[in-house]
N, C-alpha and C positions, 0 to 999 in steps of 0.2 A: 436834873442835872443840865449843865450847858455844856456845848461843844467845847468851849475854852476848858472846863473843869474836866472833862473826859479826856481831853489831849495830855493832862498832866497825871494821869493815872499810870500807876505801875501795869506792867503785863499781867501778873498775878492777879491785881485787883480787877483788871478789865476781864481775865479769863473767869473770875468769880463773878462777875455781873451776868457774864454770857451763860454760865452754868446756871445760875437762878433765873435767868430770862427763860432758858431751854425747858427748865423743870416746870414753870408756871405755864409755858406754852403747851407742853403736853398735858399738863392738869387741866386747862382750858380746851383742849381737843377733846378729851376722855369726856368732860362736863358736856361739851357741844353734842358730842356723839350721843350721849344719854338723853340730852332733851329733845334731839331729833328723833330718836326711838320713842319717846315718850309721845311727841306731838304727831307721829305717822299713826300711832296706835290709838291717839286721842284719849289715852288713859294712862296713868303713871301708876303701874304695879308695884308691889311690895319691894321688889328687886331693884328697880329702878329708882324709886325712892331711897333704897340704902346706898345706892351707888350715889345719889346726889349728896346725901348726908355725907357720906366717905369724904368725898370730893371736898365739899365744903369744909368739913373738919381739917382736912390737910391743907387746906389752902390758907386757912386762919392760923394753923400752927405755923406754917412757913413765914406769915407775915409777921407773927408774933415773935419768929426767931427760935420756936420750939422745933425740936427734931420729933418726927412721926415716929 
């Protein structure tokens, strides 16, 4: 989306974009934390793999517009 297009959005639309970006950011932070934990242990435990699968599943649902 270009800067010009952003300028023409309504406040509600901008807030909705911010909400989804914040949610995506939180998801990515969680995934990064999980990956860092796995890399320091040098092993992906079943718990870490489940966290990763859950995070990936939620992200795919968000991208597809589904509600978790």
